[in-house]
N, C-alpha and C positions, 0 to 999 in steps of 0.2 A: 576538555573534549572541544572541538571544533567543528562548528557547522558553517557552511558556505550562507550568506547572507545577499540575497538578490537584488535587496537595495542597493547596500552600499557597493555590491560587486566584489565582495572580499570574502577571505575565510576569516573567522571571526571566533575566540576563543568562547565558548556557552559559558555566562554565570547565569543563574536565575536571578529574576529581580528580586525575589523573596527567596532567602537560602533555604534549603533543604524542598523548593517546591517548584512544579513547572506549568504553569498555564499554556495549555496550546488550542488554536483553534483551526480547523480544518473544514476545507469549502465540502460538503459530502455532494451526493448525486441531484442533480434534477432529474424527480422520476418520472419523465413521460416516457420513457421505454424502460424496456430490460437491461442489465448492464451489459458492458462490453468487456474485452482484455482492458481497456486503459483505464474503467472504469476499478477494476479489480487490481491494478497495480496502484493507483493512487493511495487507497485504502490501505493496501500493506503495505508501503513504504513507511506513514505515519504511525502505525501499529508497529511494527519495526522498531522507530524512533521511540515511541511511548515504551517498548520493551527494554531497550538497550537505558534509557534516562532510570526507569525504577531497579534494574540490575544495578546501575551508578550509586543508589541510594536516595534517591530523589520520589517524592509524593507528587504524581502527575493527575494532572487535569485534562482530559482530552474532550473536547466538544467536537463533534462533527454533525453538521446538520442536516436536515432533509427540505429542501425546497421542492415544496408540495404544491405552490400556485407561481404559474409565471405563464409569459404567451404560449413557449412550445407546450408545455401542459392543456392548454386549453386548446390549441390548434389539434393536438392529438387526440383529445378526448372527442371532439367533435368529427374527426374522421372516423374514430371506431366508434360513435354513436352511441357514449356509455359519459356518465356523470364525470366530471373533472376530476373529483376527491375519489371517486369509484376507482378512476384510470392510475392518480396519484399512491391509494393506499393498496392497490395489487401489485403495480412495481416497486412500492416501499418492501413488500413482504421477499419478492424477487429476491432485491439486494440483500436483504437480511439472511436469507437461506445460503445466496452465495458467501456472503461473509464468515459464515459459520461454517460454513463449508470448507474454506479457504483456511480455518482455524485465525481466523482476525476476532480479536477480542473484543468485545464492548466497550464502548468509550464510556466517559462517566455519566455525558448527556447526550441525546441526542435531537436535538429541539427540531421541531416542525416550523417552517416559516407562517405557518394559518397560526400557531397558538402563541405567536407572541407579535400582534398586530398593535396590540398596546403599545409596548416599546418600539417601533417603526414610527407612531403618529407622534410621541415625544420627540423622538430624534428629528422627525422635520421641522416640529413646531422649535425647538432650538436652534434648527439652521436658518429658518425665516427670522425667528428673534435677532442672529446673529449678523445679520446679513447679506449671508451664504445662500440662502434660498428664495426663492420667488413663485408667485402663483402666474400660471398660463397668461402670456398676452390675450387671449384671446377671452379670458373670463370663465374660465372651463375650471373642472377641479383639478388640472395637472399642476405638477408642482417640480419644481426643477432645480439642481445645483446652478449656482452661479459661478462658473469655474473663472471667468476674469477677475472674482473677489478672492480669488484663495491664488496666491503668486506661486505657491510651492507645487500648484498641480502640474504632473508628469514627472516627478521625482521617482516614484519607483521604478518606473522604465527609460527614464532620462532622455524626456520627448518635452519638445517645444508645442504648447497646444495649437499650434497653426498648423504644426506637422502631422497632428493626427488625425486617424480615421475620424471621422466626425459621428456621433451616437444617431443623428438622424436630422437631416435638414427639416427645417419646420418652421414657420411662421408664428408660433404662438411661444417661441423662446427666443432667449438674446444673442445666443452664440451657437453654432454647430455643434459645438464640444458639450454644451449643457446637456446633462443627462435626468432620467425622470427620477423624481424620489417618490411620486405618487401619481398614480396612472386612473383618470376618470373614469368611470363605468360606462361601458357601449352597448347599445340596444342588441349588437352582434353576441353578445357573452352573455352567460346565464346569470341572472339576477345575486346565485350564490356566491359568485366569484368576485363580490364586492363588498365593501365596510363603510359603516358610515365613519366621518370623519369630519373635522373642522374644516376641512378645505373642500368637503363634498363627497360622494358616493364613489367608490373606488378601491383601487387594490397599490399594494407597492412593490415599487421597481424593483427589479432583483436586487441591487448592488445594497441598498438600504438594509434589507433582510439580514444580509451577514454583520455588518456594521452592529445592527442593533440586538443580535443574538450574541456578540460574540463579548459584547460589552456589558449585555444582561448576565453572562453566567462567569465571565474572567473578568469582568470590573474594566474601567477606562485605561489601563495598560496591563498587558502580558507580556509571555514570553516569543512565544512563536505562530506564527500566522502561517499556514500551510494548504498546498493545494496545486492542481496541475498546471504545467507551464503556459499550457493555452487561456490558464484563469489572470494569467500577469495581466494583461490589458484586455479589455478596457475593467473586466469586475475587481482586481485587488488594486489599480491605479484607482480605480472610485471609492473603493471602500476607503482607502488610505486617506481621501483628501475629505473626503464629509464628516469622518471621525477625526480628524486633525483640524477640521475646521471647526467641529461643535468644542474643540477644546481637550479632546482626548488625545493623551499621547499612543495608544493604540500598541501596534504588536512594536516588538524589539528588534525581531527577528523574522525574515521572511524567506521560506523555504519553497521552493516547487520542484517536483517530481518532473523527468522527461515525459516525452509523447512516445507512444509506439508507433512504429512501422510496420508495415505488413509486405513482407518481400521487397524490401527497398523502396518502399512507396508509403507517403504518409497515408494512415487511417483515415477514410474521410467515406462521409454517407455518399457525395456525388459520384466518387469511384465505386462503390458498392464493394467496398474490400474491410469492412468489419468483420472482425472475430467478436462475436457472444461468449461469454461465460460457458453457457451451455454446452457450446460446441468445443470450449478446451476440457471440459471434466466428460464430455464423452471420449476424448483423445489418452487422456492420462488419469492416474490419481488424482485427487487434491492435492497431496502433500507434493508432488512433480510438480503440478502447477504454481503452488507457492515456492517452491524451489527455483523452478525457470523466471517465474517474475521478479526475483531477488537476485538472479544472477548477472544482470548488468545494475552499474552504479545508477541510484536512485535519480542522479543528474542527468543520465546520458538518455539517449534514445534507445529504446527496446527495440529490436527489429525480429519481429515473429516469419520465422521462415518453418516450413515442413520439416518435420523429423527433430525440432529443438525441445519439444515434450520428451520423445523419447531419448533423448540424452540426457536429460535431467531424471528421468527414470533410473538409467544407467548408472548417473552420479551418485543418487541416492541408495540403488542396490548394493553401491561398493561400499558404501558406508555402514547399511545397516548389515550387509553380511558380515563385517568384520565385528558390529556389535554382537553378533548372535554366535560367529564362530569364539569370542571372546568369553561370552558367556558359558558357552558348551563347554570350553578347553578348561575354564577356571572352575567349572564348578564343583571337580575335586580337591580343591585346593580352598586355602584358607581367605582365599581372594573371591568368594561365591558370588559377594556382593559389590557392586561399585561403590568407590569411596563416597562418601557425601563429604560438603562443603569444601571440596577440593579447588584450590586457586584456579582460575581462567589462565591458559596461556599466556605471557605477553605479547606474544606477536598477535593474539586475537584483540586483546583489548586495545592494542595499539590501532590497528586498523579501523575497528569500531568506531574509537575516538576521535580518525580520522574523517572527519565528515560521514561518517556511516559507510565504513567501506565495507560492504557485505560482499562483494565479490570476491576481495581481499581475506575477508574473514572465510570466506569458503574453502579457500585455498589453502589455509591453517588447517581446517578439518580433514581436507583430505590429506595435506602432508604426517598428519597424526595418525590418518589412518594407516598409510605407509607404512611409520615407523612401527605400529601398533601388530600388523600382520609381521613383520622382520622381528619383533619381540617373541610374539608367538613361536613363529619358526624355532626361533633359538632358545625358544624356552626360556626366558626374560620372564618370569611371571608377575613379578613386583611392577614392572615396567610396564607392563601390558594391560596391568588393571589399571595403572595411572592413567595409560593412554585412552582405554576404554570410559575411566571417570570424567574426563578431561571433556571428550567427543558429546558425552550424553548433554554435558553442563552447556557444551556452546552451542548442541541442538536445540536444548530447551529455548533458551534466550532468544534464537532464531524461528521458534515455533514448530520446529522439525522433529522434536522428540519423539519416537515409535509409539512412546507412551502416550502422547498426546492424541493419537489416531487411530485407536481401536487396536485391534487385533487383525486385519486384513491384511496389512503389509506383511506380517508377522507367519498368517497362514499361508501364503503363497509364498514365503521365502522357505518356509519348512519343507511345503511340497518339492520344491525344487532343490531343497538339500537331501530329501529323502532318495528323489532320482539320479542325483550324482553320485552321494555316497554306495548307491550300487552298482555302479559304474566304477568307482575308486576301488570298490571290494572285487570287482571281477578282473579288473586293472592289474588287483596284486597277486590276484589268484594266479592269472597269466603269467607274472615276473616270477612268483615261485615255483611255476612248473616250467621255467624258463622259454616262455612264450613270448619272445619280446617282439616280433610282430602283432600279435593280439596287443601287446599291453601299448605298443606305439598307436596303434589304432583306435583305441580306445582315448588315449590322451589327444591324438590329432581330431577325434569326432568332437571332443570338449573345446577343444582349444577352437575350433572351426564355430563354436554356439557361444563364444566369447570367454568360456570359462578357463580359469587357469589355475594347473595345480603345480602346488609347493610340497615338495617332500624332505620330511624332517627326519630324525634319527629313527623315531619310534612309530610316525603316523603321515599321513597326505592331509594337505588342505587344499580347500578350493576356494576362490574369489574369481568376481569377475574382472576380466582385463580390462 
C-alpha cells in the first residue's frame, strides 16, 4: 500500500511502525457550529482509510478529537447567549448524529480537549524546561512556543519562518511567528473557560491540544496524522514543531484531504456559500451523500454542483439494481446466496492500495455491474453470482453495502420494480398480439425515464441506463 506523505511530498510505501498495528490521529471538528460538507468529507476520508487498513489485516486505533474550547467556541456562545459548554456539547451531538447517518464508524476514542488539560500543561512545562517555550514578556499567564529555538520550524509546509504569516503581532512575545501554548484568563471571558496552571489561570492554545491528545492515546510516535488541507498551516506545522521540540518523533506520515468548492468557488463564510450537512441530507439519501463525498480522490478538491447528488443516486441505483436483479434471478438456482469469503478483484485492491484511489475503485465496481448484467442476460449463472459476491464485498469495504443501510433503498427499488414489471408485461402482451407500435411506445416511455430494457431468450430485464 502506498500513501502520499504531505511532509515529504512523496508517495511512500506504508509500513506500520509496529507490525500488524496502525495508530491514526485525525483532527476532528471545532464544535462552534453545526457541520458542513467539508466536515463530513474529512471524517469520511479517514473512515474509509481505517476500513481499508482493517481489510488489509491490520489492527487500527483511530483517534478523532473534539475541540470543545477555543476562541471561536467562546465567540459563538456569547453571540448566541448560551454557555460555551452548552453550545459545544449541542454541536458535538449534531456532528455525532450526522456521522452515524453517513455510516461513519465510531473511532477507537473521541477525546475532548477539555478532558485533557493536565496532559497539555505537562507538555507545556516540558517545552519550557527544554528551552523551547517561554512566559509572556509582560508577565501575564500567556506562554508561547519559541519558534527561533527550533531550526526545523516550517519543515511540514516547506516554509521559512520569516516568510510565514505571523500568528499575531504582540509586544508580549519574542517573534511574530511564536504561537500561544497557554492563554491567560480574560475578564471578558467566562470563568468556567479557564483552568489553574503553573503559569496562572487560563486555557490551552489550539495547537497544544492535539499534540497532547495524540501523544496520550497513541504514544510519542505513531503512524498517521490526518486532517483537512486547511489545517496544514498553521495547525499541523505548529503541532509538529512543539511535539518534535518536546523530543517526540510524533507522526510518521501526514495525510491531508482536499477542500470543497461550491460551483467552482472556494467555500467560505465570507462568500456565504457554505453547504450544511442538513442541506445535503435534504437533497439525497445518506448513502448517495456518502457515495458523492467519496467520488473524488481524497487529495483533490471536491466541487459541489447542483445535480451531483442526483448523479450519485443514479450511480447507486445501477449497482443496487444489479444486486436485486441477481438476487431475484438466481433465487431458483443453487446460487441463491452470495458466496462468502470470496477474493476481491485485483483491480479493486490495486486502486485502493494506490493512495486510497476510491474513484477508480468505484469504476471497478461499475465494470463488475456491467459484466454481471451481461452474465445474467446470457444465463452465465455461476459468473453472475461471482460478480454479485465481489460487488457486495467491495461495497461493504466502502460502507455502501445495502444491508448496512436498512431497508429504505430496497423498498424504494422494490416499488419501482413492481411498476416497471407491470409495463414489461404489457409490452410482452403487445408483442404477442403483434401490436408492435404499442410495444415500442412502452419501451420508448421507459427509455425516456432512464430505464433500459434487455430481452433474453425467455425474459426481459431492466436496469437504469
